[in-house]
C-alpha positions as CSV (number, residue, x, y, z in Angstrom):
1,M,0.0,0.0,0.0
2,N,1.4,3.4,-1.0
3,P,-0.9,6.3,0.2
4,L,1.0,8.7,-2.0
5,N,-0.5,7.0,-5.1
6,L,-4.1,7.2,-3.8
7,T,-6.5,9.9,-5.0
8,P,-7.4,12.0,-1.9
9,K,-10.7,13.8,-1.2
10,T,-10.7,17.5,-0.2
11,L,-10.7,18.6,3.4
12,E,-14.2,19.9,2.8
13,K,-15.4,16.5,1.7
14,I,-14.2,14.7,4.9
15,I,-16.0,16.9,7.4
16,M,-18.1,14.6,9.6
17,D,-21.5,15.4,11.1
18,W,-22.3,14.4,14.7
19,D,-23.7,11.1,13.8
20,K,-20.5,10.0,12.2
21,M,-18.5,11.1,15.2
22,R,-20.6,8.9,17.6
23,P,-19.6,5.3,16.9
24,I,-20.7,2.0,18.3
25,S,-18.3,1.3,21.2
26,Y,-16.3,-1.9,21.4
27,D,-17.1,-4.8,23.8
28,K,-14.6,-4.7,26.6
29,W,-14.7,-8.5,27.0
30,A,-14.0,-9.1,23.3
31,D,-10.7,-9.0,21.5
32,P,-8.4,-7.0,23.9
33,Y,-6.4,-5.7,20.9
34,T,-9.4,-3.8,19.7
35,R,-9.1,-1.8,22.9
36,C,-5.4,-1.5,22.4
37,R,-5.8,-0.2,18.8
38,V,-8.3,2.4,20.1
39,I,-5.9,3.6,22.8
40,L,-3.0,3.7,20.3
41,M,-5.0,5.8,17.7
42,N,-6.3,8.1,20.5
43,G,-2.7,8.9,21.3
44,T,-1.7,9.3,17.7
45,E,-4.5,11.7,17.1
46,F,-3.6,13.7,20.2
47,E,0.0,14.0,19.0
48,A,-1.1,15.1,15.6
49,N,-3.4,17.8,17.1
50,W,-0.8,19.0,19.6
51,F,1.9,19.1,17.0
52,T,-0.1,21.3,14.6
53,H,-1.0,23.7,17.5
54,Q,2.7,24.1,18.2
55,F,3.5,24.5,14.5
56,S,0.9,27.2,14.2
57,R,2.2,29.1,17.2
58,N,5.7,29.1,15.7
59,C,4.7,30.1,12.1
60,N,4.2,33.6,10.8
61,N,2.5,32.6,7.5
62,N,-1.2,32.8,8.0
63,D,-1.9,30.9,4.7
64,I,-0.1,27.9,6.3
65,R,-1.8,28.5,9.6
66,R,-5.2,28.4,7.9
67,V,-4.4,25.1,6.3
68,L,-3.2,23.7,9.6
69,A,-6.4,25.0,11.3
70,F,-8.5,23.2,8.7
71,M,-6.5,20.0,9.0
72,R,-6.5,20.2,12.8
73,R,-10.3,20.5,12.9
74,S,-10.5,17.3,11.0
75,E,-8.0,15.6,13.3
76,Q,-10.1,16.8,16.3
77,Q,-13.1,15.2,14.8
78,Q,-11.2,12.0,14.4
79,H,-9.9,12.2,18.0
80,K,-13.4,12.6,19.4
81,L,-14.7,9.7,17.3
82,V,-11.9,7.4,18.5
83,G,-12.3,8.4,22.1
84,L,-16.0,7.5,22.1
85,M,-15.1,3.9,20.9
86,K,-14.4,3.3,24.6
87,P,-17.6,1.7,26.2
88,V,-19.3,3.5,29.1
89,D,-19.1,0.4,31.2
90,E,-15.3,0.2,31.1
91,T,-13.9,1.6,34.3
92,I,-10.8,3.8,34.6
93,L,-8.7,0.9,36.0
94,E,-10.0,-1.6,33.3
95,H,-9.1,0.9,30.6
96,T,-5.7,1.4,32.3
97,I,-5.0,-2.3,31.8
98,G,-5.4,-1.7,28.1
99,Y,-2.9,1.2,28.2
100,E,-0.3,-1.1,29.7
101,Q,-1.1,-3.9,27.3
102,V,-0.5,-1.4,24.5
103,A,2.7,-0.3,26.1
104,V,4.0,-3.9,26.4
105,D,2.9,-5.4,23.1
106,L,3.4,-2.3,20.9
107,T,6.9,-1.8,22.3
108,A,7.8,-5.4,21.9
109,H,6.5,-5.4,18.3
110,L,8.5,-2.3,17.4
111,A,11.7,-3.6,19.1
112,K,11.5,-7.0,17.3
113,T,11.3,-5.2,13.9
114,E,13.7,-2.2,14.7
115,P,16.9,-2.2,12.6
116,D,18.7,0.6,14.6
117,P,20.5,-1.0,17.6
118,Y,20.3,2.2,19.7
119,V,16.6,2.7,19.1
120,K,16.0,-1.0,19.8
121,K,17.8,-0.6,23.2
122,A,15.6,2.3,24.0
123,L,12.5,0.2,23.3
124,D,13.7,-2.9,25.2
125,F,14.7,-0.8,28.2
126,A,11.3,0.9,28.7
127,L,9.4,-2.3,27.8
128,L,10.3,-3.9,31.2
129,E,9.0,-0.9,33.1
130,D,5.6,-0.8,31.3
131,F,5.5,-4.6,32.0
132,D,5.9,-4.0,35.7
133,H,3.2,-1.2,35.6
134,L,0.8,-3.7,34.2
135,Y,1.5,-6.0,37.2
136,R,0.9,-3.3,39.7
137,Y,-2.3,-1.9,38.2
138,S,-3.6,-5.5,37.9
139,N,-3.1,-6.1,41.6
140,F,-4.8,-2.8,42.4
141,L,-7.7,-3.7,40.0
142,D,-8.3,-7.0,41.8
143,M,-8.0,-5.3,45.2
144,E,-10.5,-2.6,44.2
145,T,-13.1,-4.6,42.2
146,G,-12.2,-8.3,42.2
147,V,-11.8,-8.2,38.4
148,H,-8.8,-10.3,37.1
149,A,-6.8,-8.5,34.5
150,E,-6.0,-11.7,32.7
151,Q,-9.6,-11.6,31.4
152,L,-9.0,-8.1,30.0
153,V,-5.7,-9.0,28.3
154,G,-7.1,-12.2,26.9
155,G,-4.2,-14.3,28.1
156,Y,-2.0,-12.7,25.4
157,T,0.2,-10.7,27.8
158,E,1.6,-12.1,31.1
159,I,1.1,-10.3,34.3
160,M,4.1,-10.5,36.7
161,P,6.7,-8.3,38.2
162,A,9.7,-7.0,36.2
163,R,12.1,-4.2,37.0
164,P,10.3,-2.8,40.0
165,T,8.5,0.5,39.6
166,V,10.5,1.9,42.5
167,S,13.6,1.5,40.3
168,H,12.2,3.4,37.4
169,Y,12.9,6.9,38.8
170,R,16.1,8.2,37.3
171,H,17.7,11.6,37.4
172,P,16.4,13.9,34.7
173,L,19.9,14.3,33.3
174,D,19.9,10.6,32.5
175,T,16.6,10.6,30.5
176,V,17.9,12.2,27.3
177,R,18.9,10.0,24.4
178,Y,20.9,10.6,21.2
179,S,18.6,11.6,18.4
180,I,18.2,9.8,15.0
181,N,19.2,11.6,11.8
182,N,16.2,11.5,9.4
183,N,18.6,11.7,6.4
184,T,20.2,8.4,7.3
185,A,17.6,6.6,9.5
186,S,15.6,3.9,7.8
187,P,11.9,4.7,7.1
188,I,10.8,2.1,9.6
189,T,12.9,3.6,12.3
190,K,11.4,7.1,11.7
191,L,7.9,5.5,12.0
192,H,8.8,3.6,15.2
193,V,10.2,6.6,17.0
194,G,7.1,8.7,16.1
195,I,4.7,5.9,17.1
196,I,6.2,5.1,20.5
197,T,6.6,8.8,21.4
198,A,2.9,9.4,20.7
199,A,1.8,6.3,22.6
200,E,3.8,7.1,25.7
201,Q,2.7,10.7,25.6
202,Q,-0.9,9.6,25.6
203,T,-0.3,7.3,28.6
204,M,1.4,10.1,30.5
205,N,-1.5,12.5,29.8
206,Y,-4.1,9.9,30.7
207,Y,-2.5,9.0,34.0
208,M,-1.9,12.6,35.1
209,N,-5.6,13.5,34.2
210,V,-7.0,10.4,36.0
211,C,-4.7,11.0,39.0
212,T,-6.7,13.9,40.3
213,N,-10.1,12.3,39.5
214,Y,-9.6,8.8,41.0
215,P,-12.1,8.3,43.8
216,N,-9.6,7.3,46.6
217,E,-6.1,8.3,47.7
218,R,-4.5,5.0,47.0
219,G,-5.5,5.2,43.3
220,R,-4.5,8.9,43.1
221,F,-1.0,8.1,44.5
222,L,-0.5,5.1,42.2
223,Y,-1.4,7.1,39.1
224,Q,0.8,9.9,40.3
225,E,3.8,7.6,40.7
226,I,3.4,5.8,37.4
227,G,2.5,9.0,35.6
228,M,5.9,10.3,36.6
229,V,7.6,7.3,35.1
230,E,5.7,8.0,31.9
231,E,7.1,11.5,31.9
232,D,10.5,9.9,31.9
233,H,9.5,7.7,29.0
234,V,8.2,10.6,26.9
235,T,11.5,12.4,27.4
236,H,13.4,9.1,26.7
237,Y,11.5,8.5,23.4
238,G,10.9,12.0,22.3
239,S,14.6,12.8,22.5
240,L,15.2,10.2,19.8
241,L,13.3,12.3,17.2
242,D,15.4,14.3,14.8
243,P,15.5,17.9,16.1
244,C,16.8,19.2,12.8
245,A,13.7,18.3,10.8
246,T,11.7,21.3,9.6
247,W,8.1,21.9,10.8
248,L,6.8,20.9,7.3
249,E,8.9,17.7,7.2
250,N,7.5,16.8,10.6
251,L,4.0,17.5,9.4
252,V,4.4,15.1,6.5
253,M,5.9,12.5,8.8
254,H,3.0,12.8,11.3
255,Q,0.4,12.4,8.6
256,Y,2.2,9.5,7.1
257,T,2.5,7.8,10.5
258,E,-1.2,8.2,11.1
259,A,-2.1,6.8,7.7
260,Y,0.2,3.8,8.3
261,L,-1.4,3.1,11.7
262,Y,-5.0,3.4,10.5
263,Y,-4.2,1.1,7.6
264,S,-2.6,-1.4,10.0
265,A,-5.6,-1.1,12.3
266,Y,-8.0,-1.8,9.4
267,C,-6.0,-4.8,8.3
268,T,-5.9,-6.4,11.7
269,E,-9.2,-5.4,13.3
270,T,-11.6,-8.2,14.3
271,D,-14.6,-6.0,15.3
272,C,-16.6,-5.4,12.0
273,N,-18.1,-2.1,13.2
274,I,-14.7,-0.8,14.3
275,K,-13.0,-2.1,11.1
276,E,-15.3,0.1,9.0
277,L,-14.3,3.1,11.1
278,W,-10.6,2.4,10.6
279,E,-11.1,2.3,6.9
280,M,-12.9,5.6,6.9
281,L,-10.3,7.3,9.1
282,F,-7.5,5.9,6.9
283,E,-9.1,7.6,3.9
284,Q,-9.3,10.8,5.8
285,E,-5.6,10.6,6.7
286,V,-4.7,10.1,3.1
287,T,-6.3,13.5,2.5
288,H,-4.3,15.0,5.4
289,L,-1.1,13.5,4.0
290,H,-1.6,14.8,0.5
291,V,-2.3,18.3,1.9
292,A,0.9,18.1,4.0
293,C,2.9,17.0,0.9
294,D,1.5,19.9,-1.1
295,L,2.6,22.3,1.5
296,L,6.1,20.8,1.6
297,R,6.4,21.1,-2.2
298,H,5.1,24.6,-2.3
299,I,7.0,26.1,0.6
300,E,10.2,24.1,0.8
301,N,10.4,22.7,-2.8
302,K,10.9,19.2,-1.4
303,E,9.3,15.9,-2.4
304,P,7.7,13.8,0.3
305,C,9.9,10.9,-0.5
306,Q,12.9,13.0,0.6
307,V,11.3,13.0,4.1
308,L,9.9,9.5,4.2
309,G,13.2,7.9,3.0
310,G,11.5,5.7,0.4
311,D,8.8,5.8,-2.3
312,G,6.0,6.0,0.3
313,T,5.1,2.3,0.3
314,F,4.1,1.2,3.8
315,P,6.4,-1.3,5.5
316,E,4.8,-4.5,6.9
317,I,1.7,-3.5,8.9
318,L,1.9,-3.0,12.6
319,R,0.4,-6.0,14.3
320,L,-0.6,-6.1,18.0
321,E,-0.2,-9.6,19.2
322,S,1.2,-11.8,22.0
323,N,4.9,-11.3,22.7
324,I,5.4,-13.5,25.7
325,P,8.7,-15.2,24.7
326,Y,10.2,-11.9,23.6
327,V,9.3,-10.1,26.8
328,R,10.6,-12.9,28.9
329,N,13.9,-12.8,27.1
330,V,14.3,-9.0,27.7
331,L,13.4,-9.5,31.4
332,Q,15.9,-12.3,31.8
333,N,18.8,-10.3,30.3
334,S,18.3,-6.7,31.4
335,I,16.6,-6.5,34.8
336,Q,19.5,-4.7,36.4
337,M,20.0,-2.1,33.7
338,T,19.6,1.7,34.1
339,T,20.7,4.8,32.2
340,N,23.8,6.9,32.6
341,M,23.4,10.1,30.5
342,E,22.7,9.0,26.9
343,N,23.8,5.4,27.5
344,Y,22.6,2.2,29.2
345,Q,24.6,0.8,32.1
346,C,24.3,-1.9,34.6
347,V,23.5,-0.6,38.1
348,N,26.3,-2.8,39.4
349,T,28.9,-0.8,37.6
350,L,27.7,2.7,38.4
351,P,29.8,4.8,40.8
352,D,28.3,5.3,44.2
353,N,27.9,9.1,43.5
354,A,26.0,8.5,40.2
355,N,23.1,10.7,39.3
356,F,20.8,7.6,39.6
357,F,21.6,6.9,43.2
358,R,21.4,10.5,44.3
359,Y,17.9,10.9,42.7
360,Q,16.8,7.6,44.2
361,M,17.9,8.8,47.7
362,A,16.1,12.1,47.3
363,L,12.8,10.5,46.0
364,N,12.6,7.0,47.4
365,H,14.3,7.1,50.8
366,D,11.1,5.9,52.5
367,L,9.8,2.7,50.8
368,N,6.7,2.7,52.9
369,S,5.6,6.0,51.2
370,I,5.7,4.4,47.8
371,E,2.2,3.4,46.8
372,S,3.2,1.2,43.9
373,H,5.2,-0.9,46.4
374,M,2.7,-0.8,49.3
375,I,-0.3,-1.9,47.1
376,I,1.6,-5.2,46.4
377,E,2.5,-5.6,50.1
378,D,-1.1,-5.0,51.2
379,Y,-2.5,-7.3,48.5
380,I,-0.1,-10.1,49.7
381,A,-1.2,-9.4,53.3
382,Q,-4.8,-9.8,52.3
383,H,-4.5,-12.8,50.0
384,G,-1.4,-14.6,51.1
385,M,0.4,-13.9,47.7
386,D,0.3,-11.4,44.9
387,Y,-1.9,-11.6,41.8
388,R,-0.2,-12.9,38.6
389,F,-0.9,-14.5,35.3
390,E,2.2,-16.5,34.3
391,T,2.7,-19.1,31.7
392,A,5.9,-20.3,33.5
393,P,7.9,-19.2,36.5
394,N,9.4,-15.7,36.3
395,P,12.7,-15.8,34.5
396,I,14.3,-13.8,37.4
397,E,14.7,-16.0,40.4
398,L,14.4,-13.1,42.8
399,L,10.9,-12.3,41.4
400,R,9.5,-15.8,41.9
401,D,8.6,-15.2,45.5
402,R,4.9,-14.3,45.5
403,K,4.9,-13.4,49.2
404,T,7.1,-10.3,49.0
405,D,7.6,-7.4,46.7
406,N,11.2,-6.9,45.5
407,T,12.5,-3.3,45.7
408,T,16.2,-3.9,45.0
409,L,16.4,-5.1,41.4
410,G,17.5,-2.4,39.0
411,R,18.2,-0.2,41.9
412,V,20.8,-1.8,44.2
413,K,24.2,-3.0,43.3
414,G,25.0,-6.7,43.2
415,V,21.5,-8.3,43.6
416,S,21.6,-9.6,40.0
417,N,24.0,-9.9,37.1
418,A,21.2,-9.6,34.4
419,C,22.7,-6.6,32.6
420,N,22.8,-7.4,28.9
421,L,20.6,-5.1,26.8
422,D,22.1,-6.4,23.5
423,I,19.4,-9.0,22.9
């Protein structure tokens, strides 16, 4: 599929009325990857909207700003439509399980197909942290409502501890990565970096908004803590983007990414009603892409293929599916990894005065004040062991004990030698 070869409609022709923007919601007990696709596309649309707002605020050409306003209005309609695919009977916590399943299986899929070793390391590194978040939210879900998250993830994604959430808090100076160069990066790498940045940004926004509205303090504190990790992840992934790309080059890349994701969603969707919507939204994104390409040609005298790095043909579609063996491999080999400036380093080899340890001491000196840890401890006290969904024992021996929550892995020197991120 090459969207550049398709004949687009005009922006006027794709304006939707209210009926079109009010879809039939998905069934929360059906295919969990329908929920995941909705969450992913919600984040992708937010990123597109927020990017064009920033573009407009940094542009002194009102002709361009008017085109951006028209395109953004269409993106806003898409965003509102996708948001209403969430059913009214799906609770905040149940929807959160979907967010973390997206984070795990999307990141794993991107990492498995990523040709750039440095970008792959970035994906593998954060993957373990989202995997641990899924475990903590799942225990809280059962504690609050008695719902088992394995039903929501359909048995496709395991639920067990990984690098503990308490270990995810790193010094801000250690969260910035080296950026890719769009002139030399492969087309798929550029897609991957844009996709994962949008997805993590959506997660950060959702958690920080939910945090203040959750009906009890435990939930508020849990969303606060994990929301701060997502801020780290957005910086981590966002810094991979090429900062030298022009606003118009970025506009083309955003629209191409959206078109690619809607096409992938259409090809893989199992809900017939939702599938029709993905097809309609893909056609709308083809219009947005062609408008962006016309601006690039007119203003910068560049062809879109110079930005995309190929002829515009989509790579293999993005497929959300089970990645249990891959996640286990990452877990087994890199539980003790952290970051040191732009690089990844084993906690065991960090100097005692490293930024990581200083930040941990400032933030996490009292483990009993850390809700992501205390929820597991309290669940164990109530039920005799934690809640998990495992297909086999945890690859890390220190994480097999279901009667205690580990707070040392990835944070304390010498507790494990699993430090190889080259997997």
